[in-house]
matplotlib code that plots the C-alpha trace (Angstrom):
import matplotlib.pyplot as plt

x = [30.1, 33.0, 33.3, 36.5, 36.6, 37.5, 34.5, 32.2, 33.5, 33.1, 29.6, 28.8, 30.2, 28.2, 25.0, 25.5, 26.1, 23.1, 21.0, 22.2, 21.4, 17.8, 17.1, 18.9, 21.0, 24.4, 27.0, 26.8, 29.7, 29.1, 28.8, 25.3, 26.2, 29.4, 27.4, 24.9, 27.6, 29.4, 26.1, 25.4, 29.0, 28.6, 25.3, 26.9, 25.1, 28.3, 26.7, 24.6, 27.7, 29.7, 27.0, 26.6, 30.4, 30.7, 28.2, 30.1, 33.3, 31.7, 31.1, 34.5, 36.9, 39.8, 38.2, 40.4, 37.8, 35.5, 38.2, 39.1, 35.5, 35.3, 38.3, 36.7, 33.5, 35.2, 37.4, 34.2, 32.8, 36.1, 36.8, 40.6, 41.5, 38.9, 40.0, 43.6, 42.7, 40.7, 43.4, 46.0, 44.0, 43.7, 47.5, 48.0, 46.2, 47.3, 50.5, 51.4, 48.0, 48.6, 45.0, 45.6, 48.9, 47.4, 44.5, 46.8, 49.0, 45.9, 44.8, 48.3, 48.2, 44.8, 46.4, 49.3, 51.8, 53.5, 56.6, 54.5, 52.3, 55.4, 57.0, 53.9, 53.3, 57.0, 56.7, 54.0, 55.4, 58.9, 57.7, 58.1, 56.0, 52.9, 50.7, 51.5, 48.1, 48.7, 52.2, 50.7, 48.2, 51.1, 53.2, 50.1, 49.9, 53.6, 52.9, 50.1, 52.4, 55.1, 52.6, 51.5, 55.1, 55.8, 58.0, 56.6, 59.5, 59.2, 55.4, 55.8, 58.1, 55.7, 52.6, 54.4, 55.7, 52.1, 50.9, 53.7, 52.7, 48.9, 47.7, 44.2, 45.0, 42.5, 43.7, 47.3, 46.2, 44.0, 46.7, 49.4, 47.0, 46.4, 50.2, 51.0, 48.4, 49.3, 53.0, 54.4, 52.0, 51.9, 48.3, 48.1, 49.6, 47.2, 44.3, 45.4, 45.9, 42.5, 40.7, 42.3, 41.2, 37.6, 37.5, 38.9, 36.7, 33.7, 32.2, 31.1, 32.4, 31.7, 35.4, 34.9, 31.8, 33.8, 36.6, 34.2, 32.1, 34.7, 38.4, 38.6, 36.6, 38.8, 41.9, 40.6, 39.9, 43.3, 45.0, 43.0, 43.9, 47.6, 47.6, 45.8, 48.3, 51.4, 53.3, 51.8, 48.8, 46.4, 48.3, 48.5, 48.1, 48.1, 48.3, 51.3, 52.9, 52.5, 54.0, 57.0, 57.6, 57.5, 60.0, 62.3, 62.3, 63.1, 65.9, 67.3, 67.4, 69.3, 71.9, 70.7, 70.8, 70.6, 67.4, 66.0, 66.7, 65.0, 61.9, 61.7]
y = [-29.6, -27.3, -23.7, -21.7, -18.2, -16.8, -18.6, -17.1, -13.6, -14.0, -15.3, -12.3, -9.8, -11.4, -11.4, -7.8, -6.7, -8.5, -7.0, -3.5, -4.1, -5.0, -2.5, 0.5, 1.1, 0.1, 2.5, 3.3, 2.1, 4.9, 2.5, 3.4, 7.1, 6.2, 4.3, 7.0, 9.6, 7.7, 7.4, 11.1, 11.9, 9.6, 11.3, 14.7, 15.9, 17.0, 19.0, 16.0, 13.8, 16.2, 16.1, 12.3, 11.7, 14.1, 12.1, 8.9, 10.5, 11.4, 7.7, 6.5, 9.4, 7.3, 5.4, 6.1, 5.6, 8.0, 10.6, 10.0, 10.6, 13.6, 15.0, 14.3, 16.0, 19.1, 19.3, 19.2, 22.0, 24.0, 23.8, 23.3, 23.7, 21.3, 18.8, 19.1, 18.6, 15.5, 13.9, 14.8, 12.9, 10.0, 10.1, 9.8, 6.5, 5.1, 6.8, 4.3, 4.1, 5.0, 6.3, 8.6, 9.8, 10.4, 12.4, 14.4, 15.2, 16.4, 18.6, 20.0, 20.9, 22.6, 24.6, 25.5, 23.7, 22.2, 21.0, 18.9, 17.6, 16.5, 14.9, 12.8, 11.8, 10.8, 8.6, 6.6, 6.7, 5.5, 2.7, -0.4, -2.4, -0.4, -1.7, -0.3, 1.4, 3.2, 4.3, 5.5, 7.7, 9.2, 9.9, 11.6, 13.7, 14.6, 15.7, 18.0, 19.5, 20.0, 21.6, 24.0, 24.9, 25.6, 22.6, 21.1, 18.7, 17.2, 17.1, 15.3, 12.6, 12.2, 11.7, 9.3, 7.3, 7.1, 5.8, 3.2, 1.9, 1.9, 2.5, 2.8, 5.8, 8.2, 11.2, 10.8, 10.7, 13.8, 15.8, 14.9, 16.0, 19.3, 19.7, 19.0, 21.5, 24.4, 24.0, 22.4, 23.2, 19.5, 19.7, 16.3, 14.6, 16.4, 15.3, 11.7, 11.7, 13.3, 10.9, 8.0, 9.8, 10.0, 6.2, 5.5, 7.8, 5.5, 7.5, 10.2, 13.0, 16.7, 17.0, 14.3, 16.0, 19.3, 17.5, 15.9, 19.0, 21.8, 20.8, 18.2, 20.2, 23.2, 21.2, 19.9, 23.4, 24.6, 21.7, 22.5, 26.2, 25.3, 23.1, 25.7, 28.4, 26.4, 27.8, 26.5, 24.9, 26.5, 25.1, 21.5, 18.8, 15.3, 13.6, 15.6, 15.1, 11.3, 11.3, 13.3, 11.1, 8.0, 9.6, 10.6, 7.1, 5.6, 8.1, 7.4, 3.6, 4.3, 6.5, 9.7, 11.6, 15.1, 14.2, 12.5, 15.5, 17.8, 15.6, 15.3]
z = [57.7, 58.6, 57.3, 57.3, 58.7, 55.2, 53.7, 56.3, 55.7, 52.0, 52.4, 54.6, 52.1, 49.3, 51.3, 52.5, 48.9, 47.7, 50.4, 49.6, 45.9, 46.7, 49.4, 47.8, 51.0, 49.6, 48.4, 44.6, 42.4, 39.9, 37.0, 36.0, 35.8, 34.0, 31.4, 31.0, 30.8, 28.0, 26.1, 26.5, 25.2, 22.2, 21.4, 21.5, 24.7, 26.4, 29.2, 30.3, 30.0, 32.2, 34.9, 34.9, 34.9, 37.8, 39.7, 38.9, 40.2, 43.4, 44.1, 42.7, 42.3, 41.0, 38.0, 35.0, 32.3, 34.0, 34.2, 30.5, 29.4, 31.7, 30.0, 26.6, 27.6, 28.9, 25.8, 23.7, 25.8, 25.3, 29.0, 28.5, 32.1, 33.2, 30.6, 31.7, 35.3, 34.5, 32.4, 34.9, 37.5, 35.2, 34.7, 38.4, 38.4, 35.0, 34.1, 31.4, 29.8, 26.1, 25.7, 28.7, 27.2, 23.7, 25.2, 27.4, 24.4, 22.5, 25.3, 25.6, 21.9, 22.3, 25.2, 22.9, 25.1, 22.0, 23.8, 26.2, 23.4, 21.4, 24.5, 25.2, 21.6, 21.3, 24.4, 22.7, 19.2, 20.2, 22.5, 20.3, 22.7, 21.6, 18.8, 15.3, 15.2, 18.5, 17.4, 14.1, 16.1, 18.0, 14.9, 13.4, 16.5, 16.2, 12.6, 13.7, 16.3, 13.7, 11.3, 13.9, 14.7, 11.0, 10.5, 7.3, 6.6, 10.1, 9.7, 6.4, 7.8, 10.8, 8.6, 6.3, 9.2, 10.6, 7.3, 7.1, 10.5, 9.7, 6.2, 7.5, 9.6, 8.0, 10.0, 8.7, 5.1, 5.6, 7.4, 4.8, 2.0, 3.6, 4.2, 0.6, -0.5, 1.9, 2.6, -0.5, -3.3, -4.4, -5.6, -7.4, -4.3, -2.1, -4.2, -4.1, -0.3, 0.3, -2.0, 0.1, 3.3, 2.1, 1.4, 4.9, 6.9, 7.2, 10.1, 7.7, 9.9, 9.2, 8.2, 5.6, 4.2, 3.9, 2.1, -0.4, -1.0, -0.9, -0.6, -3.3, -5.9, -5.1, -5.7, -9.0, -10.1, -9.0, -10.9, -14.1, -13.9, -13.4, -16.4, -18.6, -17.5, -18.6, -21.6, -24.9, -23.2, -25.6, -28.6, -27.4, -30.0, -28.5, -31.8, -32.9, -29.6, -29.8, -33.3, -32.2, -29.2, -31.4, -33.9, -31.0, -29.6, -33.1, -33.6, -30.2, -30.9, -34.2, -32.3, -34.0, -30.7, -32.1, -34.0, -31.0, -28.8, -31.2, -31.4, -27.7]

ax = plt.figure().add_subplot(projection="3d")
ax.plot(x, y, z, "-o")
ax.set_aspect("equal")
plt.show()
């Protein structure tokens, strides 16, 4: 039986790799540390995640997902410069990766580089080849930047666009609700948006708990106070109001417009 040179080389590489696996002499691929680092990050142990991911990067410096998780861990530890360095390195290897761009934009926002954040979010939101859900995330990010920069009208458009693209984008509903409350004073609309947000945030985040326990009850109280403070609120008579409305509609149909106006 004849063997080609390429087959012999492949066989040697496979045999050598297997030997290294069993003897412990082969170079590490960093995957075990990456998996442990991811698990530590998801568990909220950001210090341990940082150490494990650093070990993984020593073995394979250019792995994008390791760099992304390193950026996330450092961001959670409030090491903004470290997070920026990690995501910049990831960008060098995967410049068109939307997850990398979105995280880079988020880090730029945290560093108060709002023009960079807007630029990166816009690149993702305006790229029609991206999935609607991804573009929705980017539009939501643009809304957060606009809110921070005191541009409520632009923020409102951005959040509504995010919701149009993905009605399950919980962050967009939340931010639009807060914007309606704080920038526009639309309390009923804010309450509606935040109730939708609570239904969508299935992860039961601390933010969701705060909205349920504090923000929504506060809005309900504000709405009740606003209704009670309206002129004539203390003299309301729903039965008399319904009767007057019925009389007004009847007069309007008969062409008795002055009577209808007075009843209205």
